[in-house]
N, CA, C and O of each residue as an XYZ file, in Angstrom:
852
protein
N     129.836     30.201    119.972
C     128.966     30.331    118.798
C     127.798     31.257    119.125
O     127.222     31.178    120.211
N     127.458     32.111    118.209
C     126.358     33.057    118.395
C     125.046     32.388    117.988
O     124.641     32.463    116.828
N     124.384     31.735    118.945
C     123.161     30.987    118.636
C     122.042     31.923    118.195
O     121.170     31.526    117.421
N     122.061     33.167    118.684
C     121.037     34.129    118.266
C     121.127     34.397    116.763
O     120.108     34.486    116.078
N     122.355     34.523    116.261
C     122.523     34.788    114.826
C     122.202     33.543    114.005
O     121.657     33.639    112.906
N     122.544     32.370    114.547
C     122.200     31.123    113.856
C     120.694     31.042    113.645
O     120.223     30.785    112.537
N     119.949     31.263    114.720
C     118.481     31.194    114.642
C     117.956     32.268    113.694
O     117.055     32.002    112.899
N     118.505     33.466    113.769
C     118.063     34.554    112.900
C     118.275     34.204    111.431
O     117.392     34.436    110.606
N     119.438     33.647    111.100
C     119.720     33.281    109.714
C     118.786     32.182    109.219
O     118.314     32.225    108.083
N     118.522     31.198    110.077
C     117.627     30.113    109.680
C     116.205     30.630    109.478
O     115.515     30.193    108.556
N     115.768     31.540    110.315
C     114.435     32.126    110.147
C     114.370     32.949    108.868
O     113.354     32.942    108.171
N     115.445     33.655    108.560
C     115.480     34.434    107.317
C     115.401     33.525    106.098
O     114.771     33.872    105.099
N     116.047     32.350    106.180
C     115.966     31.381    105.085
C     114.521     31.003    104.800
O     114.110     30.894    103.644
N     113.759     30.804    105.866
C     112.356     30.448    105.712
C     111.553     31.598    105.108
O     110.703     31.387    104.243
N     111.830     32.809    105.570
C     111.081     33.969    105.092
C     111.369     34.278    103.632
O     110.480     34.706    102.895
N     112.598     34.064    103.218
C     112.980     34.399    101.843
C     112.850     33.213    100.895
O     113.224     33.289     99.725
N     112.311     32.112    101.426
C     112.113     30.895    100.625
C     113.430     30.315    100.114
O     113.471     29.647     99.081
N     114.513     30.585    100.859
C     115.804     30.001    100.500
C     115.779     28.488    100.712
O     116.557     27.749    100.107
N     114.877     28.046    101.577
C     114.680     26.615    101.806
C     113.192     26.323    101.670
O     112.357     27.213    101.830
N     112.877     25.098    101.380
C     111.486     24.716    101.172
C     111.076     23.644    102.170
O     111.751     22.625    102.322
N     109.976     23.885    102.838
C     109.453     22.890    103.756
C     108.709     21.811    102.979
O     108.082     22.090    101.958
N     108.783     20.590    103.467
C     107.990     19.529    102.850
C     106.525     19.760    103.187
O     106.204     20.518    104.102
N     105.651     19.115    102.455
C     104.215     19.250    102.725
C     103.870     18.800    104.139
O     103.004     19.382    104.792
N     104.553     17.761    104.606
C     104.258     17.264    105.944
C     104.702     18.252    107.016
O     103.959     18.503    107.965
N     105.895     18.814    106.883
C     106.366     19.809    107.844
C     105.457     21.019    107.840
O     105.117     21.545    108.899
N     105.058     21.470    106.650
C     104.161     22.622    106.543
C     102.814     22.313    107.196
O     102.249     23.155    107.894
N     102.311     21.119    106.970
C     101.041     20.698    107.580
C     101.152     20.699    109.100
O     100.275     21.222    109.789
N     102.226     20.117    109.622
C     102.387     20.024    111.074
C     102.567     21.392    111.720
O     102.250     21.565    112.897
N     103.066     22.355    110.973
C     103.216     23.706    111.508
C     101.863     24.335    111.833
O     101.779     25.247    112.655
N     100.807     23.846    111.188
C      99.487     24.444    111.373
C      98.531     23.541    112.161
O      97.341     23.834    112.275
N      99.061     22.455    112.695
C      98.244     21.565    113.517
C      98.487     21.897    114.985
O      99.624     21.844    115.455
N      97.430     22.237    115.704
C      97.589     22.544    117.124
C      96.730     21.642    118.013
O      96.566     21.904    119.204
N      96.190     20.592    117.428
C      95.416     19.624    118.188
C      96.370     18.538    118.701
O      96.970     17.826    117.896
N      96.521     18.400    120.013
C      97.499     17.439    120.557
C      97.308     16.019    120.043
O      98.286     15.317    119.788
N      96.064     15.590    119.889
C      95.816     14.228    119.430
C      96.282     14.035    117.988
O      96.894     13.019    117.661
N      95.994     15.005    117.132
C      96.414     14.893    115.741
C      97.928     14.961    115.607
O      98.516     14.253    114.790
N      98.560     15.817    116.410
C     100.019     15.860    116.407
C     100.576     14.491    116.788
O     101.527     14.002    116.177
N      99.981     13.889    117.792
C     100.462     12.602    118.295
C     100.366     11.501    117.249
O     101.353     10.812    116.993
N      99.208     11.324    116.646
C      99.054     10.207    115.716
C      99.790     10.458    114.396
O     100.255      9.513    113.759
N      99.898     11.714    113.987
C     100.652     12.007    112.761
C     102.145     11.813    112.988
O     102.863     11.369    112.092
N     102.602     12.143    114.173
C     104.010     11.932    114.488
C     104.330     10.440    114.514
O     105.397     10.027    114.059
N     103.417      9.633    115.042
C     103.612      8.182    115.040
C     103.751      7.675    113.608
O     104.608      6.839    113.322
N     102.915      8.178    112.715
C     103.006      7.779    111.305
C     104.369      8.113    110.709
O     104.894      7.361    109.887
N     104.934      9.234    111.122
C     106.149      9.730    110.484
C     107.410      8.991    110.902
O     108.441      9.107    110.239
N     107.344      8.233    111.990
C     108.541      7.564    112.491
C     109.097      6.592    111.451
O     108.374      5.744    110.929
N     110.378      6.726    111.161
C     111.084      5.870    110.198
C     110.444      5.888    108.809
O     110.502      4.903    108.072
N     109.844      7.005    108.471
C     109.213      7.156    107.161
C     109.494      8.564    106.647
O     109.427      9.519    107.420
N     109.804      8.712    105.376
C     110.077     10.047    104.866
C     108.788     10.858    104.732
O     107.689     10.310    104.642
N     108.960     12.169    104.720
C     107.803     13.073    104.698
C     106.955     12.911    103.448
O     105.736     13.077    103.491
N     107.608     12.585    102.321
C     106.874     12.429    101.058
C     105.845     11.305    101.153
O     104.773     11.383    100.553
N     106.174     10.268    101.904
C     105.244      9.149    102.093
C     104.268      9.432    103.221
O     103.097      9.061    103.144
N     104.753     10.092    104.272
C     103.924     10.329    105.457
C     102.743     11.249    105.176
O     101.632     10.991    105.639
N     102.976     12.320    104.421
C     101.925     13.322    104.233
C     100.643     12.750    103.612
O      99.574     12.920    104.198
N     100.701     12.087    102.466
C      99.449     11.551    101.905
C      98.831     10.468    102.792
O      97.609     10.330    102.841
N      99.677      9.694    103.498
C      99.143      8.674    104.400
C      98.374      9.334    105.542
O      97.314      8.853    105.943
N      98.912     10.437    106.063
C      98.219     11.163    107.138
C      96.891     11.718    106.647
O      95.896     11.676    107.371
N      96.865     12.235    105.427
C      95.619     12.773    104.883
C      94.560     11.669    104.736
O      93.383     11.885    105.027
N      94.990     10.493    104.283
C      94.050      9.374    104.142
C      93.544      8.913    105.502
O      92.367      8.588    105.652
N      94.426      8.885    106.484
C      94.015      8.485    107.827
C      92.989      9.459    108.400
O      92.002      9.040    109.004
N      93.220     10.743    108.213
C      92.332     11.747    108.785
C      90.977     11.798    108.090
O      90.022     12.360    108.626
N      90.893     11.217    106.912
C      89.588     11.087    106.262
C      88.721     10.058    106.997
O      87.493     10.101    106.924
N      89.377      9.139    107.701
C      88.649      8.105    108.444
C      88.232      8.574    109.833
O      87.266      8.064    110.400
N      88.949      9.532    110.374
C      88.624     10.026    111.706
C      89.651     11.025    112.190
O      90.805     11.002    111.765
N      89.219     11.912    113.093
C      90.121     12.942    113.602
C      90.097     13.043    115.123
O      90.758     13.908    115.697
N      89.350     12.176    115.771
C      89.289     12.175    117.228
C      89.613     10.772    117.727
O      89.463      9.804    116.981
N      90.054     10.649    118.972
C      90.332      9.298    119.489
C      89.085      8.420    119.494
O      89.175      7.208    119.300
N      87.924      9.031    119.715
C      86.678      8.261    119.691
C      86.413      7.670    118.312
O      85.939      6.539    118.198
N      86.718      8.432    117.268
C      86.505      7.949    115.903
C      87.568      6.933    115.498
O      87.250      5.897    114.913
N      88.826      7.226    115.808
C      89.914      6.356    115.368
C      89.868      4.994    116.046
O      90.195      3.988    115.416
N      89.469      4.936    117.316
C      89.453      3.667    118.033
C      88.452      2.680    117.444
O      88.549      1.474    117.673
N      87.487      3.200    116.681
C      86.441      2.353    116.099
C      86.747      1.935    114.657
O      85.999      1.160    114.061
N      87.843      2.451    114.102
C      88.182      2.126    112.716
C      88.624      0.671    112.615
O      89.354      0.174    113.473
N      88.186      0.006    111.582
C      88.617     -1.365    111.321
C      90.124     -1.388    111.082
O      90.659     -0.555    110.351
N      90.795     -2.346    111.703
C      92.249     -2.440    111.602
C      92.721     -2.510    110.150
O      93.650     -1.801    109.765
N      92.089     -3.355    109.352
C      92.506     -3.504    107.953
C      92.279     -2.215    107.168
O      93.059     -1.879    106.277
N      91.211     -1.499    107.502
C      90.923     -0.243    106.810
C      91.997      0.798    107.116
O      92.412      1.552    106.235
N      92.443      0.831    108.373
C      93.482      1.793    108.727
C      94.818      1.398    108.098
O      95.579      2.256    107.651
N      95.093      0.101    108.069
C      96.316     -0.371    107.401
C      96.341      0.071    105.946
O      97.357      0.555    105.448
N      95.220     -0.099    105.279
C      95.121      0.277    103.869
C      95.323      1.777    103.684
O      95.957      2.214    102.724
N      94.776      2.560    104.614
C      94.858      4.016    104.499
C      96.287      4.530    104.676
O      96.703      5.450    103.971
N      97.035      3.950    105.602
C      98.359      4.507    105.898
C      99.497      3.831    105.127
O     100.627      4.319    105.143
N      99.213      2.728    104.461
C     100.234      2.089    103.624
C     100.692      3.076    102.534
O      99.832      3.733    101.949
N     101.985      3.219    102.229
C     103.108      2.354    102.604
C     104.046      2.937    103.656
O     105.259      2.773    103.524
N     103.551      3.606    104.690
C     104.470      4.075    105.725
C     105.182      2.878    106.347
O     104.658      1.764    106.351
N     106.371      3.117    106.866
C     107.130      2.033    107.463
C     106.398      1.404    108.638
O     105.822      2.104    109.471
N     106.425      0.076    108.697
C     105.786     -0.670    109.789
C     104.300     -0.299    109.922
O     103.790     -0.120    111.028
N     103.629     -0.189    108.789
C     102.258      0.327    108.777
C     101.289     -0.521    109.606
O     100.362      0.025    110.205
N     101.484     -1.834    109.653
C     100.588     -2.672    110.447
C     100.779     -2.416    111.941
O      99.808     -2.303    112.688
N     102.024     -2.327    112.364
C     102.298     -2.029    113.774
C     101.756     -0.653    114.157
O     101.203     -0.471    115.242
N     101.924      0.312    113.250
C     101.459      1.666    113.533
C      99.935      1.739    113.582
O      99.373      2.462    114.404
N      99.268      0.995    112.705
C      97.799      0.979    112.717
C      97.291      0.446    114.040
O      96.384      1.026    114.638
N      97.865     -0.652    114.504
C      97.464     -1.223    115.786
C      97.776     -0.278    116.922
O      96.968     -0.100    117.834
N      98.956      0.333    116.868
C      99.358      1.254    117.918
C      98.413      2.452    118.011
O      98.024      2.862    119.104
N      98.048      3.006    116.856
C      97.173      4.187    116.843
C      95.781      3.850    117.361
O      95.186      4.635    118.100
N      95.264      2.698    116.981
C      93.936      2.290    117.466
C      93.967      2.041    118.968
O      93.095      2.514    119.697
N      94.964      1.305    119.427
C      95.064      0.997    120.856
C      95.312      2.252    121.679
O      94.730      2.422    122.750
N      96.175      3.130    121.181
C      96.471      4.376    121.878
C      95.218      5.244    121.976
O      94.959      5.856    123.012
N      94.451      5.293    120.902
C      93.220      6.086    120.898
C      92.238      5.566    121.943
O      91.607      6.344    122.659
N      92.118      4.257    122.020
C      91.223      3.654    123.014
C      91.691      3.971    124.434
O      90.882      4.244    125.321
N      92.992      3.932    124.630
C      93.546      4.223    125.954
C      93.299      5.678    126.345
O      93.000      5.972    127.503
N      93.423      6.584    125.381
C      93.167      7.999    125.655
C      91.709      8.203    126.072
O      91.418      8.961    126.998
N      90.799      7.519    125.377
C      89.371      7.652    125.685
C      89.052      7.043    127.044
O      88.375      7.665    127.863
N      89.536      5.836    127.283
C      89.120      5.087    128.471
C      89.890      5.453    129.734
O      89.357      5.351    130.840
N      91.135      5.878    129.575
C      91.946      6.146    130.767
C      92.269      7.614    130.996
O      92.700      7.999    132.083
N      92.059      8.445    129.954
C      92.429      9.857    130.071
C      91.271     10.800    129.724
O      91.480     11.965    129.384
N      90.068     10.278    129.815
C      88.878     11.120    129.566
C      88.942     11.794    128.200
O      88.517     12.938    128.040
N      89.478     11.070    127.216
C      89.557     11.522    125.822
C      90.511     12.702    125.607
O      90.466     13.362    124.569
N      91.364     12.959    126.587
C      92.300     14.072    126.467
C      93.743     13.560    126.478
O      94.104     12.702    127.284
N      94.546     14.093    125.584
C      95.961     13.721    125.517
C      96.697     14.345    126.702
O      96.533     15.538    126.954
N      97.492     13.584    127.424
C      98.272     14.147    128.541
C      99.214     15.243    128.058
O      99.652     15.237    126.908
N      99.518     16.180    128.949
C     100.358     17.315    128.550
C     101.707     17.332    129.258
O     102.299     18.393    129.457
N     102.191     16.143    129.639
C     103.533     16.056    130.206
C     104.300     14.935    129.508
O     103.716     13.948    129.059
N     105.605     15.104    129.427
C     106.443     14.066    128.810
C     106.309     12.759    129.581
O     106.233     11.682    128.990
N     106.283     12.867    130.906
C     106.232     11.675    131.745
C     105.011     10.818    131.441
O     105.108      9.591    131.415
N     103.869     11.444    131.211
C     102.649     10.696    130.901
C     102.632     10.219    129.449
O     102.182      9.110    129.163
N     103.114     11.044    128.548
C     103.082     10.691    127.131
C     103.949      9.477    126.818
O     103.557      8.627    126.019
N     105.110      9.388    127.432
C     105.997      8.265    127.117
C     105.540      6.954    127.746
O     106.154      5.907    127.535
N     104.464      7.018    128.516
C     103.885      5.775    129.038
C     103.101      5.038    127.957
O     102.873      3.833    128.066
N     102.687      5.761    126.912
C     101.994      5.114    125.798
C     102.985      4.231    125.041
O     104.127      4.628    124.809
N     102.554      3.065    124.669
C     103.406      2.130    123.946
C     103.861      2.752    122.624
O     103.046      3.227    121.833
N     105.164      2.738    122.404
C     105.711      3.234    121.149
C     105.923      4.729    121.071
O     106.353      5.240    120.037
N     105.629      5.446    122.155
C     105.825      6.903    122.161
C     107.111      7.227    122.918
O     107.216      6.988    124.121
N     108.078      7.769    122.198
C     109.343      8.140    122.811
C     109.417      9.631    123.085
O     108.438     10.358    122.917
N     110.577     10.070    123.504
C     110.745     11.474    123.889
C     110.591     12.418    122.700
O     110.069     13.523    122.848
N     111.043     11.986    121.518
C     110.896     12.837    120.334
C     109.424     13.155    120.096
O     109.054     14.319    119.941
N     108.591     12.127    120.068
C     107.167     12.320    119.831
C     106.532     13.120    120.954
O     105.733     14.023    120.703
N     106.883     12.793    122.193
C     106.300     13.487    123.344
C     106.629     14.977    123.306
O     105.761     15.811    123.564
N     107.867     15.310    122.988
C     108.258     16.720    122.915
C     107.529     17.452    121.801
O     107.159     18.615    121.964
N     107.318     16.785    120.670
C     106.610     17.421    119.561
C     105.158     17.692    119.939
O     104.606     18.731    119.575
N     104.540     16.768    120.662
C     103.162     16.974    121.122
C     103.094     18.193    122.042
O     102.159     18.989    121.955
N     104.072     18.336    122.912
C     104.071     19.479    123.827
C     104.232     20.794    123.076
O     103.540     21.768    123.375
N     105.151     20.829    122.091
C     105.396     22.093    121.383
C     104.266     22.446    120.424
O     103.776     23.575    120.428
N     103.851     21.486    119.605
C     102.838     21.770    118.593
C     101.413     21.703    119.139
O     100.553     22.492    118.749
N     101.172     20.758    120.043
C      99.814     20.560    120.540
C      99.436     21.433    121.717
O      98.276     21.816    121.871
N     100.420     21.746    122.550
C     100.127     22.518    123.762
C     100.871     23.844    123.835
O     100.692     24.603    124.787
N     101.708     24.131    122.833
C     102.500     25.373    122.799
C     103.345     25.519    124.062
O     103.547     26.623    124.566
N     103.834     24.388    124.561
C     104.705     24.393    125.728
C     106.162     24.287    125.271
O     106.453     23.570    124.314
N     107.075     24.984    125.938
C     108.481     24.887    125.548
C     109.027     23.482    125.777
O     109.009     22.969    126.896
N     109.504     22.880    124.716
C     110.112     21.555    124.768
C     111.023     21.456    123.560
O     110.898     22.242    122.622
N     111.939     20.497    123.575
C     112.892     20.367    122.482
C     112.727     19.004    121.826
O     113.077     17.974    122.403
N     112.194     19.015    120.624
C     112.008     17.779    119.869
C     113.267     17.519    119.050
O     113.620     18.309    118.175
N     113.936     16.416    119.337
C     115.198     16.110    118.665
C     115.039     14.895    117.754
O     114.833     13.773    118.219
N     115.137     15.141    116.457
C     115.155     14.038    115.490
C     116.566     13.952    114.905
O     117.496     14.571    115.422
N     116.721     13.188    113.836
C     118.065     13.000    113.277
C     118.666     14.308    112.760
O     119.879     14.504    112.833
N     117.824     15.199    112.240
C     118.335     16.467    111.727
C     118.840     17.362    112.863
O     119.932     17.924    112.779
N     118.047     17.487    113.912
C     118.439     18.320    115.053
C     119.716     17.768    115.691
O     120.628     18.518    116.037
N     119.761     16.454    115.837
C     120.950     15.818    116.418
C     122.180     16.056    115.545
O     123.238     16.439    116.045
N     122.038     15.830    114.250
C     123.165     15.965    113.331
C     123.683     17.402    113.273
O     124.883     17.635    113.419
N     122.789     18.357    113.063
C     123.210     19.741    112.855
C     123.753     20.361    114.142
O     124.730     21.110    114.108
N     123.130     20.055    115.259
C     123.618     20.588    116.535
C     125.049     20.142    116.797
O     125.855     20.898    117.340
N     125.359     18.904    116.404
C     126.719     18.393    116.578
C     127.668     18.935    115.523
O     128.823     19.227    115.833
N     127.211     19.076    114.284
C     128.074     19.636    113.237
C     128.465     21.075    113.566
O     129.588     21.502    113.297
N     127.548     21.797    114.134
C     127.836     23.173    114.520
C     128.806     23.237    115.692
O     129.474     24.247    115.910
N     128.871     22.135    116.445
C     129.701     22.140    117.640
C     128.978     22.734    118.836
O     129.588     23.003    119.871
N     127.683     22.935    118.690
C     126.902     23.507    119.797
C     126.757     22.488    120.923
O     126.714     22.851    122.098
N     126.681     21.208    120.554
C     126.698     20.118    121.535
C     127.657     19.050    121.027
O     128.044     19.047    119.858
N     128.027     18.164    121.905
C     128.845     17.016    121.519
C     128.218     15.787    122.155
O     128.508     15.443    123.301
N     127.346     15.128    121.381
C     126.546     14.041    121.932
C     126.532     12.849    120.980
O     126.882     12.970    119.806
N     126.122     11.693    121.507
C     126.168     10.462    120.736
C     124.819     10.034    120.178
O     124.773      9.234    119.243
N     123.723     10.542    120.723
C     122.401     10.126    120.265
C     121.393     11.243    120.536
O     121.692     12.174    121.284
N     120.194     11.159    119.934
C     119.186     12.215    120.095
C     118.775     12.500    121.536
O     118.545     13.656    121.888
N     118.678     11.473    122.374
C     118.305     11.716    123.772
C     119.356     12.562    124.479
O     119.023     13.488    125.219
N     120.627     12.240    124.249
C     121.693     13.051    124.839
C     121.627     14.486    124.317
O     121.846     15.444    125.058
N     121.320     14.611    123.028
C     121.229     15.947    122.431
C     120.115     16.762    123.064
O     120.282     17.950    123.340
N     118.978     16.119    123.291
C     117.858     16.835    123.918
C     118.265     17.432    125.260
O     118.033     18.614    125.515
N     118.864     16.625    126.105
C     119.214     17.103    127.444
C     120.338     18.133    127.400
O     120.376     19.048    128.223
N     121.259     17.985    126.436
C     122.320     18.978    126.286
C     121.732     20.316    125.841
O     122.142     21.372    126.324
N     120.768     20.268    124.916
C     120.126     21.491    124.445
C     119.274     22.134    125.531
O     119.189     23.359    125.616
N     118.647     21.312    126.354
C     117.861     21.852    127.471
C     118.730     22.681    128.401
O     118.277     23.679    128.961
N     119.975     22.266    128.563
C     120.888     22.985    129.451
C     121.467     24.236    128.799
O     121.863     25.174    129.490
N     121.515     24.247    127.466
C     122.275     25.301    126.783
C     121.439     26.253    125.931
O     121.698     27.457    125.905
N     120.454     25.725    125.245
C     119.676     26.545    124.302
C     118.695     27.444    125.048
O     117.937     26.955    125.886
N     118.690     28.756    124.762
C     117.714     29.646    125.403
C     116.285     29.150    125.168
O     115.929     28.762    124.055
N     115.489     29.166    126.208
C     114.152     28.584    126.143
C     113.277     29.254    125.081
O     112.353     28.630    124.559
N     113.556     30.499    124.763
C     112.749     31.201    123.766
C     112.842     30.556    122.383
O     112.000     30.815    121.523
N     113.866     29.713    122.163
C     114.041     29.057    120.872
C     113.556     27.607    120.863
O     113.556     26.970    119.810
N     113.154     27.089    121.982
C     112.846     25.668    122.071
C     111.768     25.220    121.080
O     111.946     24.225    120.378
N     110.673     25.941    121.024
C     109.540     25.509    120.200
C     109.894     25.513    118.716
O     109.503     24.601    117.988
N     110.627     26.525    118.258
C     110.932     26.666    116.827
C     112.135     25.846    116.377
O     112.314     25.619    115.181
N     112.948     25.407    117.305
C     114.233     24.807    116.973
C     114.088     23.599    116.052
O     114.843     23.464    115.088
N     113.139     22.730    116.333
C     112.973     21.524    115.534
C     112.637     21.850    114.079
O     113.287     21.350    113.161
N     111.630     22.680    113.874
C     111.211     23.000    112.504
C     112.339     23.674    111.716
O     112.553     23.361    110.545
N     113.055     24.595    112.356
C     114.143     25.295    111.679
C     115.251     24.336    111.253
O     115.741     24.409    110.126
N     115.643     23.439    112.153
C     116.744     22.538    111.830
C     116.319     21.398    110.911
O     117.109     20.933    110.090
N     115.073     20.948    111.048
C     114.577     19.918    110.127
C     114.562     20.472    108.702
O     115.021     19.810    107.772
N     114.040     21.672    108.535
C     113.988     22.289    107.209
C     115.390     22.508    106.655
O     115.642     22.259    105.476
N     116.297     22.973    107.502
C     117.681     23.184    107.076
C     118.352     21.849    106.734
O     119.123     21.758    105.779
N     118.052     20.835    107.512
C     118.651     19.524    107.275
C     118.144     18.849    106.017
O     118.888     18.127    105.354
N     116.884     19.077    105.684
C     116.314     18.480    104.478
C     116.771     19.196    103.210
O     116.837     18.596    102.138
N     117.090     20.499    103.345
C     117.453     21.287    102.169
C     118.953     21.519    101.992
O     119.466     21.471    100.875
N     119.645     21.770    103.091
C     121.035     22.216    103.016
C     122.004     21.268    103.726
O     122.883     20.682    103.094
N     121.842     21.124    105.015
C     122.783     20.348    105.824
C     122.378     18.875    105.823
O     121.994     18.317    106.851
N     122.474     18.266    104.654
C     122.037     16.885    104.459
C     123.042     15.917    105.088
O     124.202     16.269    105.301
N     122.582     14.687    105.384
C     123.487     13.700    105.995
C     124.735     13.465    105.144
O     125.849     13.397    105.663
N     124.534     13.343    103.838
C     125.641     13.142    102.908
C     125.658     14.295    101.902
O     124.610     14.743    101.437
N     126.826     14.753    101.585
C     127.000     15.846    100.626
C     126.179     17.090    100.986
O     125.368     17.551    100.184
N     126.386     17.625    102.174
C     125.696     18.866    102.546
C     126.121     20.008    101.640
O     127.251     20.035    101.153
N     125.219     20.947    101.417
C     125.479     22.060    100.500
C     126.114     23.220    101.263
O     125.500     24.272    101.445
N     127.340     23.011    101.699
C     128.027     23.982    102.554
C     128.232     25.338    101.864
O     128.224     26.378    102.524
N     128.413     25.325    100.554
C     128.696     26.569     99.831
C     127.559     27.576     99.929
O     127.792     28.783     99.863
N     126.326     27.087    100.088
C     125.189     28.005    100.141
C     124.539     28.031    101.525
O     123.433     28.545    101.690
N     125.230     27.477    102.507
C     124.673     27.408    103.863
C     124.766     28.771    104.549
O     125.829     29.392    104.567
N     123.669     29.224    105.102
C     123.623     30.547    105.731
C     124.259     30.561    107.122
O     124.453     31.629    107.702
N     124.581     29.396    107.653
C     125.193     29.356    108.991
C     126.564     28.661    108.953
O     127.057     28.200    109.982
N     127.167     28.592    107.776
C     128.440     27.870    107.642
C     129.558     28.509    108.451
O     130.506     27.827    108.842
N     129.458     29.819    108.707
C     130.517     30.486    109.483
C     130.581     29.983    110.917
O     131.594     30.141    111.598
N     129.476     29.370    111.371
C     129.445     28.869    112.739
C     129.746     27.372    112.828
O     129.824     26.809    113.920
N     129.912     26.744    111.685
C     130.044     25.294    111.660
C     131.432     24.859    112.128
O     132.451     25.312    111.608
N     131.445     23.980    113.113
C     132.712     23.498    113.656
C     133.266     22.340    112.835
O     134.469     22.082    112.834
N     132.368     21.646    112.135
C     132.785     20.473    111.364
C     132.768     20.811    109.874
O     131.710     20.860    109.246
N     133.935     21.039    109.335
C     134.040     21.358    107.907
C     133.967     20.071    107.102
O     134.885     19.252    107.140
N     132.881     19.897    106.380
C     132.623     18.636    105.679
C     133.116     18.739    104.255
O     132.830     19.699    103.540
N     133.861     17.732    103.866
C     134.405     17.719    102.512
C     133.519     16.926    101.584
O     133.820     16.805    100.396
């Protein structure tokens, strides 16, 4: 498969507005603060972008630094981020994580996957996104869209997102690592959907190994 042409076609889709980014994806594209990437990504877990975006905006009205967020009243943060999935657990997690960053990391978010995944509730997907968006470091953030499309294309053959990440690390040219998530998430939300993908208008259908009926 010509991965260079796949990436080129997906980038062209974005440039020509053939696909539309959600407000949350567009917002995250312009966030380069590691802490904000981290807490917004936590909000987005198991929650659709339509719900996550306004919840993130309400949360950021309460604070934008770990010093500010750690002092927010738990009930106030719950109210701000509702109705994201597991909003009470996420509110507690964000407050506790913020306190830990201040007290144990000199108010700075760690810049390695190994340190990031030590935070309670932070997995490899979130850690990789913090590295790419917050630190501009090459990393591969694999969510359900990246996992699904990479396998549909036949570029990898894996059973879960973690396997996909490591398979892509071995195969995908590093120059594409940072952009890969946004390109495939946008394509997955617009075209290569979990059910009833729009194959007829897909710009990379010629490379697809799995012909979906």
